[in-house]
SEPA-441569 format. One record per residue (C-alpha): residue in three letters; y, x, z. Coordinates in steps of 0.05 Angstrom, whole numbers, padded with zeros to 5 digits, always signed. Layout:
% SEPA-441569
ALAYXZ/...
END
This chain:
% SEPA-441569
MET-01083+03133+00558/ASN-01120+03144+00623/PRO-01194+03160+00608/ASN-01215+03114+00664/SER-01173+03058+00634/LYS-01207+03068+00567/SER-01277+03063+00598/LEU-01255+02999+00633/ILE-01232+02968+00567/GLU-01297+02987+00533/LYS-01336+02957+00591/ASP-01296+02892+00587/CYS-01308+02889+00512/ARG-01383+02899+00521/ALA-01383+02843+00572/MET-01354+02796+00519/ILE-01413+02810+00471/PRO-01470+02761+00485/HIS-01539+02790+00499/SER-01568+02736+00455/TYR-01546+02679+00410/PHE-01578+02626+00368/THR-01573+02607+00295/CYS-01592+02543+00260/TYR-01614+02535+00188/PRO-01628+02470+00150/ILE-01696+02463+00117/HIS-01691+02396+00082/ILE-01669+02323+00087/ALA-01718+02266+00077/SER-01704+02192+00070/TYR-01750+02137+00097/HIS-01749+02061+00088/TYR-01795+02021+00133/LYS-01808+01947+00119/GLU-01799+01894+00173/GLY-01847+01901+00231/PHE-01877+01967+00206/ARG-01894+02018+00260/THR-01909+02091+00244/GLU-01967+02132+00271/PRO-01948+02183+00326/GLN-01907+02239+00294/TYR-01896+02310+00318/ALA-01837+02354+00300/GLU-01855+02422+00273/ASN-01782+02445+00274/GLY-01717+02417+00299/LEU-01710+02345+00276/ILE-01652+02295+00275/GLY-01665+02223+00256/ILE-01603+02183+00234/VAL-01606+02108+00221/GLN-01569+02088+00158/SER-01583+02013+00159/GLY-01626+01961+00193/ALA-01653+01960+00264/GLY-01715+01980+00302/MET-01743+02018+00361/LEU-01759+02090+00379/PHE-01820+02100+00423/LEU-01834+02166+00459/SER-01901+02189+00484/SER-01870+02195+00553/GLY-01868+02119+00554/ARG-01794+02112+00542/SER-01766+02069+00485/CYS-01697+02061+00455/PRO-01666+02010+00408/LEU-01642+02036+00340/ARG-01589+02006+00295/GLU-01540+02031+00242/GLY-01507+02095+00266/SER-01561+02111+00318/PHE-01588+02182+00320/PHE-01642+02218+00359/PHE-01672+02287+00366/ALA-01745+02307+00367/GLN-01768+02374+00394/PRO-01825+02419+00369/GLY-01885+02416+00414/GLU-01931+02365+00445/THR-01883+02306+00453/SER-01893+02254+00398/PHE-01852+02195+00376/GLU-01862+02131+00337/LEU-01813+02089+00297/MET-01816+02013+00287/ALA-01774+01970+00241/ASP-01747+01906+00272/PRO-01792+01846+00258/GLY-01733+01811+00227/GLY-01712+01866+00179/SER-01724+01936+00151/LEU-01704+02004+00178/LYS-01675+02059+00134/LEU-01661+02129+00161/SER-01649+02201+00140/VAL-01686+02257+00175/VAL-01657+02327+00178/HIS-01707+02383+00190/TYR-01679+02450+00212/SER-01700+02514+00247/ALA-01665+02540+00309/VAL-01676+02613+00328/GLN-01650+02652+00388/LEU-01632+02723+00368/GLY-01617+02783+00411/GLU-01657+02818+00464/ASN-01715+02768+00463/GLU-01717+02736+00394/GLN-01754+02669+00394/SER-01755+02601+00362/ILE-01724+02548+00406/GLY-01727+02472+00404/ASN-01667+02430+00388/TYR-01673+02400+00457/GLU-01640+02463+00485/LEU-01580+02450+00440/MET-01578+02374+00447/HIS-01603+02337+00507/GLY-01583+02281+00554/ASP-01606+02223+00596/HIS-01620+02176+00538/CYS-01664+02183+00478/SER-01617+02156+00425/TYR-01542+02153+00415/ARG-01493+02124+00365/ALA-01438+02155+00323/ALA-01388+02129+00272/SER-01432+02115+00211/ALA-01380+02134+00158/GLN-01365+02202+00189/THR-01440+02216+00199/GLU-01455+02198+00127/LEU-01399+02244+00104/HIS-01431+02302+00141/LEU-01499+02284+00112/THR-01470+02283+00042/ASN-01439+02352+00053/LEU-01506+02378+00078/ARG-01544+02349+00018/GLN-01495+02382-00030/ALA-01501+02448+00007/LEU-01577+02446+00004/ASN-01572+02448-00072/GLU-01531+02512-00072/THR-01562+02581-00080/GLY-01543+02652-00063/ILE-01511+02681-00001/LEU-01451+02634-00003/GLY-01498+02576-00012/ASP-01536+02598+00051/MET-01471+02602+00090/ARG-01450+02533+00067/LYS-01518+02505+00088/GLN-01509+02531+00158/LEU-01437+02509+00161/ALA-01454+02438+00140/LEU-01510+02435+00191/TYR-01466+02460+00247/GLU-01412+02409+00229/LEU-01465+02354+00233/LEU-01491+02380+00300/LEU-01422+02385+00330/HIS-01405+02314+00306/LEU-01468+02286+00337/HIS-01459+02328+00400/ALA-01390+02298+00411/HIS-01418+02227+00407/GLN-01479+02244+00449/HIS-01436+02265+00507/ALA-01382+02212+00502/PRO-01378+02174+00568/SER-01413+02106+00575/ARG-01431+02104+00501/ALA-01506+02095+00511/GLY-01497+02036+00558/THR-01451+02000+00510/ASP-01498+02014+00452/SER-01557+01985+00491/ILE-01518+01921+00505/GLN-01499+01915+00432/SER-01572+01924+00412/THR-01591+01863+00454/ILE-01534+01823+00423/ASP-01563+01840+00355/TYR-01631+01819+00381/MET-01602+01751+00403/GLU-01571+01740+00334/ARG-01636+01753+00299/ARG-01677+01706+00343/LEU-01632+01645+00350/SER-01686+01598+00324/LYS-01740+01626+00370/SER-01754+01620+00443/LEU-01715+01675+00479/GLN-01718+01691+00553/ILE-01654+01720+00581/SER-01697+01758+00631/GLU-01727+01801+00576/LEU-01659+01829+00553/PRO-01649+01879+00610/ARG-01717+01910+00594/LEU-01698+01918+00521/ALA-01633+01952+00542/GLY-01670+01997+00591/MET-01628+01972+00650/THR-01638+01933+00714/PRO-01621+01859+00711/SER-01560+01865+00755/SER-01531+01926+00719/TYR-01546+01894+00652/CYS-01509+01829+00670/ARG-01448+01868+00695/ALA-01446+01912+00634/PHE-01456+01853+00587/LYS-01399+01813+00617/LYS-01354+01874+00617/LEU-01366+01882+00542/THR-01364+01809+00520/GLY-01328+01772+00575/LEU-01387+01724+00581/SER-01454+01722+00616/PRO-01516+01734+00571/GLY-01534+01660+00576/SER-01465+01636+00557/TYR-01461+01685+00500/LEU-01528+01662+00472/THR-01504+01589+00476/LYS-01441+01609+00438/LEU-01482+01642+00383/ARG-01527+01581+00377/MET-01468+01533+00372/LEU-01435+01575+00317/LYS-01501+01575+00278/ALA-01508+01499+00289/LYS-01438+01486+00260/GLU-01456+01530+00201/LEU-01520+01489+00189/MET-01480+01424+00194/THR-01444+01441+00129/ASP-01510+01423+00094/LYS-01508+01348+00081/GLN-01584+01345+00078/ALA-01595+01374+00148/SER-01614+01327+00204/LEU-01593+01337+00277/ARG-01666+01347+00295/ASP-01674+01403+00243/ILE-01609+01435+00265/ALA-01629+01433+00339/VAL-01696+01466+00324/SER-01663+01519+00279/VAL-01620+01543+00336/GLY-01674+01545+00388/TYR-01672+01475+00419/GLN-01736+01432+00416/ASP-01701+01374+00450/GLU-01649+01341+00405/LEU-01616+01304+00463/TYR-01608+01368+00503/PHE-01578+01403+00442/SER-01528+01345+00435/ARG-01507+01352+00507/VAL-01497+01427+00501/PHE-01459+01419+00436/LYS-01411+01367+00465/LYS-01399+01409+00527/THR-01381+01471+00487/GLU-01347+01440+00426/GLY-01313+01380+00458/ILE-01343+01329+00409/SER-01414+01305+00397/PRO-01455+01332+00338/SER-01456+01263+00305/VAL-01379+01259+00304/TYR-01376+01331+00279/LEU-01424+01313+00222/LYS-01381+01255+00199/ARG-01323+01302+00186/ARG-01357+01342+00131/ASP-01352+01293+00072/ARG-01284+01307+00040/LYS-01289+01352-00022/ILE-01238+01409-00019/ALA-01230+01469-00065/VAL-01193+01533-00050/VAL-01155+01569-00106/SER-01124+01632-00075/SER-01127+01708-00071/LEU-01138+01698+00004/ALA-01205+01676+00034/LEU-01178+01609+00058/GLN-01249+01583+00059/ASP-01252+01621+00126/HIS-01201+01571+00154/LEU-01238+01510+00127/LEU-01305+01532+00156/ALA-01271+01543+00224/LEU-01247+01471+00218/GLY-01318+01446+00202/ILE-01307+01436+00127/LEU-01350+01466+00072/PRO-01307+01475+00009/VAL-01336+01458-00059/ALA-01305+01521-00089/ALA-01272+01583-00061/PRO-01247+01652-00083/SER-01296+01710-00086/PHE-01290+01784-00099/PRO-01356+01806-00130/SER-01338+01879-00143/TYR-01315+01888-00071/HIS-01361+01847-00027/LEU-01433+01869-00034/THR-01464+01799-00032/PRO-01493+01757-00089/SER-01436+01707-00082/GLY-01379+01757-00075/PHE-01361+01725-00008/PRO-01357+01770+00055/SER-01426+01779+00086/TYR-01405+01740+00149/LEU-01387+01680+00105/HIS-01441+01686+00051/ASP-01495+01644+00085/ARG-01445+01594+00113/LEU-01418+01581+00043/SER-01485+01561+00014/GLY-01469+01508-00039/THR-01397+01531-00049/VAL-01380+01552-00121/PRO-01352+01623-00121/LEU-01288+01631-00161/ASN-01278+01703-00184/ALA-01209+01718-00157/GLU-01210+01786-00190/HIS-01193+01749-00255/PRO-01148+01690-00269/ILE-01175+01625-00240/ARG-01165+01566-00288/SER-01160+01493-00271/SER-01219+01482-00318/ASP-01262+01523-00268/VAL-01244+01475-00212/VAL-01224+01405-00234/PRO-01293+01387-00263/LEU-01322+01395-00193/GLY-01284+01332-00173/PRO-01247+01357-00111/ASP-01207+01307-00070/LEU-01159+01363-00051/ILE-01143+01432-00080/LEU-01111+01482-00032/ARG-01072+01535-00071/THR-01032+01597-00057/LYS-00994+01638-00108/LEU-01046+01678-00146/THR-01043+01751-00166/HIS-01061+01727-00237/ASP-01020+01663-00241/LEU-01025+01631-00310/GLY-00975+01577-00296/ASP-01031+01527-00305/LYS-01004+01456-00300/HIS-01071+01420-00301/TRP-01098+01426-00230/GLY-01107+01351-00223/GLU-01068+01288-00211/GLU-01002+01294-00173/GLY-01015+01301-00099/SER-01086+01328-00104/ALA-01065+01402-00109/ILE-01025+01429-00051/LEU-00988+01496-00056/ILE-00987+01532+00011/ASP-00928+01579+00020/HIS-00936+01654+00032/ALA-00937+01674+00106/THR-00945+01738+00147/SER-00988+01707+00202/TRP-01058+01678+00200/GLU-01036+01621+00246/HIS-00986+01596+00194/TYR-01040+01589+00141/PHE-01088+01558+00191/ARG-01039+01505+00215/ALA-01016+01490+00144/ILE-01088+01477+00123/ALA-01106+01439+00186/SER-01046+01392+00177/ARG-01070+01376+00106/VAL-01141+01359+00128/ASP-01123+01325+00194/ARG-01154+01378+00239/MET-01094+01400+00281/ALA-01130+01391+00348/GLU-01187+01435+00325/ALA-01138+01486+00298/GLU-01101+01492+00363/ARG-01166+01501+00402/THR-01187+01556+00354/ILE-01119+01591+00360/ARG-01123+01589+00436/ALA-01194+01617+00434/MET-01170+01673+00387/SER-01114+01689+00435/VAL-01165+01697+00492/LEU-01208+01741+00447/GLU-01148+01785+00430/GLN-01131+01792+00504/GLU-01202+01812+00521/ALA-01202+01861+00463/ARG-01137+01892+00486/ARG-01167+01903+00556/LYS-01230+01936+00527/LEU-01189+01980+00480/GLU-01139+02002+00532/PRO-01172+02070+00544/VAL-01160+02085+00470/THR-01093+02051+00458/LYS-01057+02086+00515/HIS-01069+02155+00484/GLY-01033+02181+00423/LYS-00992+02152+00366/TRP-01024+02119+00305/THR-01010+02114+00231/ILE-01050+02066+00187/ILE-01061+02084+00114/ARG-01101+02060+00055/LEU-01123+02109+00001/LEU-01124+02082-00069/PRO-01132+02120-00135/GLY-01069+02162-00140/ASN-01035+02124-00084/CYS-01029+02132-00009/ARG-01004+02068+00024/ILE-00973+02072+00094/TYR-00972+02006+00132/GLY-00910+01986+00170/MET-00896+01952+00236/LYS-00888+01880+00213/GLU-00899+01828+00159/HIS-00974+01840+00154/ALA-01031+01809+00193/LEU-01067+01877+00200/THR-01009+01913+00233/ASP-00991+01851+00274/LEU-01061+01853+00303/PHE-01066+01929+00310/TYR-00997+01946+00337/GLY-00976+01879+00366/ARG-01035+01842+00395/LEU-01080+01901+00412/GLN-01022+01947+00429/PHE-01042+02011+00393/GLN-00980+02056+00396/PRO-00947+02068+00327/ASP-00917+02133+00304/GLU-00843+02126+00321/ARG-00823+02141+00249/ILE-00856+02077+00224/GLN-00798+02029+00216/HIS-00813+01993+00151/GLY-00848+01927+00139/THR-00912+01910+00101/TYR-00930+01977+00070/MET-00899+02037+00035/GLU-00929+02053-00034/ASP-00940+02123-00063/ALA-00927+02153+00005/PHE-00970+02215+00007/ASP-00909+02261+00007/GLN-00880+02220+00064/LEU-00946+02226+00102/THR-00948+02301+00095/SER-00875+02308+00118/TRP-00890+02264+00179/ASP-00954+02302+00196/PRO-00978+02245+00241/GLU-01018+02254+00305/GLN-01074+02204+00290/LEU-01094+02170+00225/LEU-01132+02105+00215/VAL-01159+02099+00143/VAL-01175+02028+00123/TRP-01201+01991+00061/SER-01211+02057+00024/GLU-01269+02074-00022/GLU-01309+02137-00008/PRO-01296+02172-00075/VAL-01221+02164-00066/ILE-01226+02191+00006/HIS-01262+02252-00021/GLN-01207+02263-00073/PHE-01152+02263-00020/SER-01195+02305+00027/ALA-01199+02360-00025/ASP-01123+02364-00030/PRO-01096+02426+00008/ARG-01038+02383+00034/TRP-01088+02335+00066/GLN-01126+02393+00097/LYS-01062+02419+00130/LEU-01047+02353+00165/ARG-01049+02359+00241/ALA-01094+02298+00248/VAL-01144+02328+00199/LYS-01145+02397+00232/GLU-01153+02365+00301/ASN-01208+02317+00277/ARG-01165+02256+00292/VAL-01174+02219+00227/TYR-01216+02156+00235/TYR-01255+02122+00180/PRO-01284+02055+00206/ASP-01326+02014+00159/SER-01268+01967+00145/ARG-01292+01936+00079/GLU-01298+01868+00113/TRP-01239+01873+00160/ASP-01199+01810+00145/PRO-01145+01790+00196/TRP-01121+01730+00155/GLY-01172+01678+00178/PRO-01203+01660+00246/ILE-01275+01677+00228/GLY-01257+01742+00193/ARG-01208+01760+00248/GLU-01262+01752+00302/HIS-01310+01793+00259/MET-01257+01847+00252/ILE-01238+01849+00326/LYS-01311+01858+00346/ALA-01320+01912+00294/MET-01258+01948+00321/ILE-01285+01946+00392/ARG-01352+01974+00370/PHE-01317+02030+00332/PHE-01262+02050+00379/VAL-01300+02043+00445/LYS-01348+02096+00420/LEU-01296+02147+00400/
END
């Protein structure tokens, strides 16, 4: 070898060695739970600090005068030094967060402590990430902090770096902060429906100018802020109308209208019928006996059922109904659909009509009531089929068709908003159950009809089956899909599969293209649940 060539190689190698580098080490994780309206004293960070909101909503105030809304999934960084910050829980609820304290040290020629602001910084003071993935990184870090020895120290640093990289990716994702600010004002609207609310104050809460706020709001929702607020108030009004003791005056005040006549005019303009006519349609007593949440369909038609199926071990509400239906079903008797439902649970309630589907636990019970009072609704693969079947039985076909048209518009708007995501890559939907990996097909299921058909996510070309494929983990590993969407899966089961070496070798896993939305309450089978699911999908995928 030419001596000169050797010196050039050595010079190039030396050029690749950094003169300095930094290292991060976790110190501890603390949890805080602030009650509604509570505001902390000014706080200073002694080391690197990451605040991650686990639940609730509130505000972050900086001593520079800036403020940012906080909600589930939000995270922020505080730097050591003179800048202080304060946290405030929303007046309408509490704020729960985890705070990670860590040290960051620059090593090399000039060793020194550095603030986390040199590692993470941007134009906004808070950001949002996928809550489930963030919580998974926090869990890994908590476990690592309990380990000892040299390997334990290495795992601590690895877990912290994985958390920092995860947050860094979301911090620098394009247009995330603006969307998050708009969503925070939507949450603010929902919490203050009964109070006076000035549309002009919303841009300030979002940290935007009025014109840019209105443009961004309409881009996200398809409506102006004022129209969206009216829509929220009318939905709440219809929910309150299911209470037979409520007067129109009380309902109007509860949704922010002091003038009952003005409320009636707005209601008729948006709903097509007057509130008084709407109220007269709530008297028929109907029970639902099904493994599907058909009470969703009845509520959308303006009918409060006397009894309906619940899933108390799945839905984390006192009633066992989904959280978005829980308050609306006040007065409805929950029927535990995780066990056989007997006619003796329903008939004593005196329903005029019992809507039934074939139950998972069908006892062949012949005593549901007199002939004609119990209607069996056939199995279907589309939500519209169930909705029209129910509407025809309760004489609400006109309302059903209006709702179906409105849902079609919502799906088209969602498809437009999701286009930047749907046009990239092929997707495979799976559900992880104890000892079972379920791969969903292209048809015969409301979830895949919505995901692949209506919203136009691109399926893996090898998905040719209908409904879903059971015990399909070997099939999944042989396919080695590009992108995975994991739905309706419990965290302990996810951890079990994640520990499997075959899972770890999947291309989607190695390329960090496995997505875990909080899908516990994704229900595409009814209009209310479907709208709830579509909005949740937009919030999740738009931020990827």
